[in-house]
C-alpha positions as CSV (number, residue, x, y, z in Angstrom):
1,M,-69.7,-65.9,15.0
2,Q,-71.7,-68.7,13.4
3,R,-69.1,-69.2,10.6
4,A,-66.4,-69.9,13.2
5,R,-68.6,-72.5,14.9
6,L,-69.3,-74.2,11.6
7,L,-65.6,-74.2,10.6
8,V,-64.7,-75.9,13.9
9,Q,-67.3,-78.6,13.0
10,R,-66.4,-78.9,9.4
11,L,-62.6,-78.7,9.3
12,P,-61.9,-81.8,11.4
13,E,-64.1,-83.7,9.1
14,V,-62.0,-82.6,6.1
15,Y,-58.6,-83.0,7.9
16,P,-59.1,-85.6,10.7
17,D,-55.4,-86.3,10.8
18,A,-54.1,-82.7,10.9
19,H,-51.0,-82.3,13.0
20,C,-47.7,-80.5,13.2
21,E,-45.7,-81.5,10.2
22,L,-42.3,-80.9,11.8
23,D,-40.7,-84.2,12.9
24,Y,-39.7,-84.3,16.6
25,A,-39.5,-86.8,19.5
26,N,-39.5,-84.4,22.5
27,P,-40.1,-80.7,23.4
28,L,-36.5,-79.7,22.8
29,Q,-36.5,-81.1,19.3
30,L,-39.8,-79.4,18.5
31,L,-38.4,-76.1,19.8
32,V,-35.3,-76.3,17.7
33,A,-37.2,-77.4,14.6
34,T,-39.7,-74.5,15.0
35,I,-36.9,-72.0,15.2
36,L,-35.4,-73.5,12.0
37,S,-38.8,-73.4,10.2
38,A,-38.7,-69.6,10.0
39,Q,-38.6,-68.6,6.3
40,C,-38.2,-72.3,5.5
41,T,-40.5,-75.2,4.6
42,D,-41.2,-78.0,7.1
43,K,-40.0,-80.5,4.5
44,R,-36.6,-78.9,4.4
45,V,-36.4,-78.6,8.1
46,N,-37.2,-82.3,8.4
47,M,-34.3,-83.1,6.1
48,V,-31.9,-81.2,8.3
49,T,-32.9,-82.1,11.8
50,P,-32.0,-85.8,12.0
51,A,-28.3,-85.1,11.8
52,L,-28.7,-82.1,14.1
53,F,-30.7,-84.0,16.7
54,R,-28.1,-86.8,16.7
55,R,-25.3,-84.3,17.3
56,C,-27.2,-82.4,20.0
57,P,-29.6,-84.6,22.0
58,T,-29.6,-82.2,25.0
59,A,-29.8,-78.4,25.7
60,K,-26.2,-78.5,26.8
61,D,-25.1,-79.9,23.5
62,Y,-26.7,-76.8,21.8
63,A,-24.9,-74.5,24.3
64,D,-21.6,-76.2,23.7
65,I,-21.6,-76.7,19.9
66,S,-19.5,-74.2,17.9
67,Q,-21.1,-71.6,15.7
68,E,-19.2,-73.0,12.7
69,E,-20.5,-76.6,13.2
70,I,-24.1,-75.7,13.8
71,E,-24.0,-73.4,10.7
72,E,-22.9,-76.3,8.6
73,L,-25.6,-78.6,9.9
74,I,-28.5,-76.1,9.3
75,R,-27.1,-74.1,6.3
76,S,-29.8,-75.2,3.9
77,T,-32.7,-73.8,6.1
78,G,-31.6,-70.3,5.3
79,F,-30.6,-67.5,7.7
80,Y,-28.4,-70.1,9.2
81,R,-26.1,-67.6,11.0
82,N,-28.8,-66.0,13.0
83,K,-30.6,-69.3,13.6
84,G,-27.4,-70.9,14.7
85,K,-26.7,-68.1,17.2
86,N,-30.2,-68.2,18.5
87,I,-30.2,-71.9,19.0
88,R,-26.9,-71.9,20.8
89,A,-28.0,-69.0,23.0
90,M,-31.3,-70.8,23.6
91,G,-29.5,-73.9,24.7
92,A,-27.3,-71.9,27.1
93,Q,-30.3,-70.2,28.6
94,L,-32.1,-73.5,29.1
95,V,-29.1,-74.8,30.9
96,T,-28.6,-71.8,33.2
97,Q,-32.2,-70.9,33.9
98,H,-34.2,-74.0,33.4
99,G,-32.0,-77.0,34.3
100,G,-31.7,-77.9,30.6
101,V,-35.5,-78.6,30.4
102,V,-37.9,-76.8,28.1
103,P,-40.3,-74.7,30.2
104,R,-44.0,-75.1,30.0
105,T,-45.2,-71.5,30.3
106,L,-45.7,-69.0,27.5
107,S,-43.7,-66.3,29.2
108,E,-40.7,-68.4,29.9
109,L,-40.6,-69.9,26.4
110,A,-41.1,-66.5,24.7
111,A,-38.2,-65.2,26.7
112,L,-35.7,-67.7,25.1
113,P,-33.5,-66.4,22.3
114,G,-35.0,-66.9,18.9
115,V,-38.4,-67.8,20.4
116,G,-41.4,-65.5,20.1
117,R,-45.1,-66.0,20.9
118,K,-45.8,-68.1,17.8
119,T,-42.9,-70.5,18.4
120,A,-43.9,-70.8,22.1
121,N,-47.5,-71.6,21.1
122,V,-46.3,-74.3,18.7
123,V,-44.3,-76.0,21.5
124,L,-47.0,-75.6,24.2
125,G,-49.8,-76.9,22.0
126,N,-48.0,-79.8,20.3
127,A,-45.3,-80.9,22.8
128,F,-47.3,-80.3,26.0
129,G,-50.9,-80.3,24.9
130,L,-51.5,-76.8,26.4
131,D,-53.8,-74.5,24.5
132,E,-52.3,-71.1,25.5
133,G,-52.8,-69.4,22.1
134,V,-53.3,-69.8,18.4
135,V,-50.3,-70.2,16.1
136,V,-50.6,-67.6,13.4
137,D,-48.3,-68.3,10.5
138,T,-48.7,-67.1,6.9
139,H,-51.3,-69.7,6.1
140,V,-53.4,-68.9,9.2
141,S,-53.1,-65.2,8.5
142,R,-54.2,-65.5,4.9
143,L,-57.1,-67.9,5.6
144,S,-58.4,-66.0,8.6
145,L,-58.7,-63.0,6.3
146,R,-60.3,-64.9,3.5
147,L,-62.7,-66.6,5.8
148,G,-63.8,-63.4,7.4
149,L,-62.6,-64.3,10.8
150,T,-60.5,-61.1,11.2
151,K,-59.8,-57.8,9.4
152,Q,-56.4,-57.5,11.0
153,T,-53.1,-58.1,9.3
154,D,-50.8,-58.1,12.4
155,P,-50.3,-61.7,13.7
156,I,-50.9,-60.7,17.3
157,K,-54.2,-59.0,16.5
158,I,-55.2,-61.9,14.3
159,E,-54.5,-64.3,17.2
160,Q,-56.6,-62.2,19.6
161,D,-59.5,-62.2,17.2
162,L,-59.3,-66.0,16.7
163,M,-59.0,-66.6,20.5
164,K,-62.4,-64.9,20.9
165,L,-64.0,-66.9,18.1
166,I,-62.6,-70.4,18.6
167,P,-63.1,-72.6,21.6
168,R,-59.9,-72.8,23.7
169,E,-59.8,-76.6,23.4
170,S,-59.5,-76.2,19.6
171,W,-56.9,-73.5,19.5
172,T,-54.0,-75.8,18.6
173,L,-55.9,-77.9,16.2
174,F,-57.6,-74.9,14.5
175,S,-54.1,-73.7,13.4
176,H,-53.3,-77.1,12.0
177,W,-56.6,-77.2,10.1
178,L,-56.0,-73.9,8.5
179,I,-52.4,-74.7,7.7
180,W,-53.3,-78.0,6.1
181,H,-56.1,-76.3,4.1
182,G,-53.7,-73.5,3.1
183,R,-51.1,-76.0,1.9
184,R,-53.5,-78.4,0.2
185,R,-56.4,-76.3,-1.1
186,C,-56.4,-72.6,-0.4
187,K,-53.0,-71.6,-1.7
188,A,-52.0,-67.9,-1.9
189,R,-51.8,-67.5,-5.7
190,N,-53.9,-70.4,-7.0
191,P,-56.6,-71.3,-4.5
192,N,-58.6,-74.4,-5.6
193,C,-62.0,-72.9,-4.9
194,Q,-63.8,-75.3,-7.3
195,D,-63.0,-78.3,-5.0
196,C,-62.9,-76.5,-1.7
197,E,-64.7,-78.4,1.0
198,I,-65.6,-75.2,3.0
199,Y,-66.4,-73.0,0.0
200,D,-69.9,-72.4,1.3
201,L,-68.4,-70.9,4.5
202,C,-66.0,-68.6,2.7
203,P,-67.2,-65.0,2.1
204,T,-64.4,-64.3,-0.4
205,G,-64.9,-67.5,-2.4
206,P,-67.0,-66.0,-5.1
207,K,-64.6,-63.1,-5.7
208,L,-61.6,-65.5,-5.8
209,L,-63.5,-67.7,-8.4
210,E,-64.1,-64.6,-10.5
211,S,-60.4,-63.7,-10.4
212,I,-59.4,-67.3,-11.3
213,A,-61.9,-67.3,-14.2
214,A,-60.5,-64.0,-15.4
215,G,-57.0,-65.2,-15.2
216,K,-55.9,-62.6,-12.7
Protein backbone atom coordinates (compact mmCIF):
# COMPACT_ATOMS: atom_id res chain seq x y z
CA MET A 1 0.00 0.00 0.00
CA GLN A 2 1.40 3.35 -1.07
CA ARG A 3 0.09 5.09 2.06
CA ALA A 4 1.99 2.73 4.34
CA ARG A 5 5.23 3.32 2.42
CA LEU A 6 4.76 7.08 2.67
CA LEU A 7 4.03 6.87 6.40
CA VAL A 8 7.25 4.93 6.96
CA GLN A 9 9.08 7.78 5.20
CA ARG A 10 7.22 10.67 6.83
CA LEU A 11 6.78 9.60 10.46
CA PRO A 12 10.52 9.35 11.30
CA GLU A 13 10.89 12.90 10.01
CA VAL A 14 8.13 14.03 12.38
CA TYR A 15 9.34 11.94 15.34
CA PRO A 16 13.06 11.31 14.86
CA ASP A 17 13.54 10.60 18.57
CA ALA A 18 10.57 8.25 19.04
CA HIS A 19 11.33 5.53 21.56
CA CYS A 20 9.78 3.47 24.33
CA GLU A 21 8.80 5.93 27.06
CA LEU A 22 9.08 3.42 29.88
CA ASP A 23 12.27 3.86 31.91
CA TYR A 24 14.45 0.73 32.10
CA ALA A 25 18.10 -0.29 32.22
CA ASN A 26 17.87 -3.97 31.22
CA PRO A 27 15.42 -6.52 29.74
CA LEU A 28 14.07 -7.58 33.15
CA GLN A 29 13.23 -4.01 34.09
CA LEU A 30 11.47 -3.44 30.77
CA LEU A 31 9.51 -6.67 31.18
CA VAL A 32 8.28 -5.66 34.63
CA ALA A 33 7.54 -2.07 33.58
CA THR A 34 5.52 -3.28 30.59
CA ILE A 35 3.44 -5.59 32.78
CA LEU A 36 2.77 -2.63 35.10
CA SER A 37 1.79 -0.40 32.16
CA ALA A 38 -1.45 -2.28 31.52
CA GLN A 39 -4.35 0.12 32.13
CA CYS A 40 -1.81 2.66 33.41
CA THR A 41 0.19 5.54 31.94
CA ASP A 42 3.91 5.26 31.28
CA LYS A 43 4.39 8.36 33.42
CA ARG A 44 2.83 6.69 36.45
CA VAL A 45 4.81 3.49 35.89
CA ASN A 46 8.03 5.50 35.73
CA MET A 47 7.18 7.03 39.10
CA VAL A 48 6.75 3.59 40.66
CA THR A 49 9.56 1.53 39.16
CA PRO A 50 12.67 3.17 40.68
CA ALA A 51 11.81 1.89 44.17
CA LEU A 52 10.66 -1.47 42.80
CA PHE A 53 13.82 -1.94 40.74
CA ARG A 54 16.00 -1.10 43.75
CA ARG A 55 14.11 -3.67 45.83
CA CYS A 56 14.15 -6.34 43.12
CA PRO A 57 17.25 -6.18 40.92
CA THR A 58 17.00 -9.86 39.87
CA ALA A 59 14.34 -12.34 38.83
CA LYS A 60 14.86 -14.24 42.09
CA ASP A 61 14.04 -11.10 44.04
CA TYR A 62 10.66 -10.94 42.28
CA ALA A 63 10.12 -14.63 43.00
CA ASP A 64 10.92 -14.17 46.70
CA ILE A 65 9.20 -10.85 47.47
CA SER A 66 5.96 -11.17 49.42
CA GLN A 67 2.63 -10.39 47.80
CA GLU A 68 1.96 -7.74 50.44
CA GLU A 69 5.24 -5.92 49.81
CA ILE A 70 4.99 -5.86 46.03
CA GLU A 71 1.37 -4.70 46.24
CA GLU A 72 2.45 -1.75 48.34
CA LEU A 73 5.23 -0.86 45.89
CA ILE A 74 3.01 -0.97 42.78
CA ARG A 75 -0.36 0.03 44.24
CA SER A 76 -0.74 3.29 42.32
CA THR A 77 -0.48 1.53 38.93
CA GLY A 78 -3.91 -0.04 39.40
CA PHE A 79 -4.91 -3.71 39.34
CA TYR A 80 -1.98 -4.13 41.73
CA ARG A 81 -3.08 -7.49 43.15
CA ASN A 82 -3.12 -9.26 39.79
CA LYS A 83 -0.02 -7.43 38.60
CA GLY A 84 1.79 -8.37 41.79
CA LYS A 85 0.83 -12.03 41.47
CA ASN A 86 1.88 -12.11 37.82
CA ILE A 87 5.22 -10.41 38.43
CA ARG A 88 6.06 -12.77 41.31
CA ALA A 89 5.06 -15.81 39.22
CA MET A 90 6.98 -14.43 36.25
CA GLY A 91 10.10 -14.08 38.42
CA ALA A 92 9.72 -17.64 39.69
CA GLN A 93 9.33 -19.01 36.15
CA LEU A 94 12.37 -17.09 34.96
CA VAL A 95 14.39 -18.67 37.78
CA THR A 96 13.15 -22.25 37.29
CA GLN A 97 13.00 -22.35 33.49
CA HIS A 98 15.41 -19.72 32.21
CA GLY A 99 18.18 -19.43 34.78
CA GLY A 100 16.87 -16.05 35.90
CA VAL A 101 17.45 -14.56 32.45
CA VAL A 102 14.76 -12.99 30.26
CA PRO A 103 14.39 -15.20 27.16
CA ARG A 104 14.84 -13.80 23.66
CA THR A 105 12.08 -15.64 21.80
CA LEU A 106 8.45 -14.67 21.35
CA SER A 107 7.11 -18.07 22.38
CA GLU A 108 9.13 -18.23 25.61
CA LEU A 109 8.31 -14.66 26.59
CA ALA A 110 4.61 -14.99 25.83
CA ALA A 111 4.47 -18.11 28.02
CA LEU A 112 5.49 -16.14 31.12
CA PRO A 113 2.75 -15.17 33.62
CA GLY A 114 1.27 -11.76 32.85
CA VAL A 115 3.04 -11.60 29.48
CA GLY A 116 1.14 -11.79 26.20
CA ARG A 117 2.19 -11.18 22.64
CA LYS A 118 2.13 -7.40 22.98
CA THR A 119 4.40 -7.34 26.03
CA ALA A 120 6.72 -9.87 24.41
CA ASN A 121 6.99 -7.67 21.32
CA VAL A 122 7.82 -4.65 23.49
CA VAL A 123 10.68 -6.50 25.18
CA LEU A 124 12.03 -8.13 22.02
CA GLY A 125 11.95 -4.94 19.99
CA ASN A 126 13.28 -2.53 22.59
CA ALA A 127 15.51 -4.57 24.90
CA PHE A 128 16.93 -6.94 22.28
CA GLY A 129 16.47 -5.08 18.99
CA LEU A 130 14.50 -7.98 17.51
CA ASP A 131 11.59 -7.15 15.20
CA GLU A 132 9.35 -10.16 15.76
CA GLY A 133 6.03 -8.30 15.61
CA VAL A 134 4.27 -4.96 15.87
CA VAL A 135 3.18 -3.70 19.29
CA VAL A 136 -0.53 -2.92 19.05
CA ASP A 137 -1.75 -0.83 21.96
CA THR A 138 -4.78 1.49 22.06
CA HIS A 139 -2.93 4.25 20.16
CA VAL A 140 -1.72 1.91 17.42
CA SER A 141 -5.18 0.34 17.13
CA ARG A 142 -6.91 3.71 16.82
CA LEU A 143 -4.44 5.26 14.39
CA SER A 144 -4.22 2.16 12.21
CA LEU A 145 -7.97 2.42 11.68
CA ARG A 146 -7.91 6.19 11.12
CA LEU A 147 -5.05 5.89 8.65
CA GLY A 148 -6.79 3.15 6.70
CA LEU A 149 -4.11 0.54 7.38
CA THR A 150 -6.64 -1.99 8.67
CA LYS A 151 -10.34 -2.56 9.04
CA GLN A 152 -9.86 -4.86 12.00
CA THR A 153 -10.48 -4.10 15.66
CA ASP A 154 -8.85 -7.17 17.20
CA PRO A 155 -5.20 -6.39 18.12
CA ILE A 156 -3.89 -9.68 16.74
CA LYS A 157 -5.59 -9.11 13.37
CA ILE A 158 -4.43 -5.48 13.31
CA GLU A 159 -0.87 -6.66 13.93
CA GLN A 160 -1.14 -9.17 11.07
CA ASP A 161 -2.29 -6.43 8.70
CA LEU A 162 0.51 -4.09 9.78
CA MET A 163 3.15 -6.79 9.42
CA LYS A 164 2.12 -7.20 5.78
CA LEU A 165 2.30 -3.45 5.08
CA ILE A 166 5.32 -2.29 7.09
CA PRO A 167 8.90 -3.42 6.37
CA ARG A 168 10.11 -5.77 9.10
CA GLU A 169 13.04 -3.55 10.04
CA SER A 170 10.52 -0.81 10.94
CA TRP A 171 8.07 -2.89 13.00
CA THR A 172 9.28 -1.70 16.41
CA LEU A 173 9.75 1.91 15.36
CA PHE A 174 6.40 2.04 13.55
CA SER A 175 4.66 1.33 16.86
CA HIS A 176 6.62 4.12 18.53
CA TRP A 177 5.79 6.55 15.72
CA LEU A 178 2.07 5.86 15.99
CA ILE A 179 2.12 5.95 19.80
CA TRP A 180 3.93 9.28 19.80
CA HIS A 181 1.54 10.67 17.20
CA GLY A 182 -1.44 9.39 19.15
CA ARG A 183 -0.23 11.02 22.36
CA ARG A 184 0.88 14.28 20.85
CA ARG A 185 -1.41 14.97 17.90
CA CYS A 186 -4.06 12.37 17.06
CA LYS A 187 -5.81 11.94 20.40
CA ALA A 188 -8.94 9.85 20.70
CA ARG A 189 -11.44 12.60 21.49
CA ASN A 190 -9.72 15.76 20.35
CA PRO A 191 -7.44 15.02 17.40
CA ASN A 192 -5.47 18.05 16.27
CA CYS A 193 -6.12 17.59 12.55
CA GLN A 194 -5.41 21.27 11.83
CA ASP A 195 -1.73 20.89 12.74
CA CYS A 196 -1.29 17.24 11.78
CA GLU A 197 1.94 16.57 9.92
CA ILE A 198 0.47 13.54 8.11
CA TYR A 199 -3.01 14.93 7.44
CA ASP A 200 -2.56 14.48 3.69
CA LEU A 201 -2.02 10.75 4.26
CA CYS A 202 -5.09 10.31 6.49
CA PRO A 203 -8.27 9.14 4.72
CA THR A 204 -10.43 9.97 7.76
CA GLY A 205 -8.94 13.44 8.32
CA PRO A 206 -11.64 15.41 6.50
CA LYS A 207 -14.42 13.64 8.42
CA LEU A 208 -12.65 14.25 11.71
CA LEU A 209 -12.28 17.92 10.86
CA GLU A 210 -16.00 18.15 10.07
CA SER A 211 -16.83 16.58 13.42
CA ILE A 212 -14.50 18.95 15.24
CA ALA A 213 -16.01 21.97 13.44
CA ALA A 214 -19.49 20.75 14.33
CA GLY A 215 -18.51 20.34 17.96
CA LYS A 216 -19.25 16.63 17.97
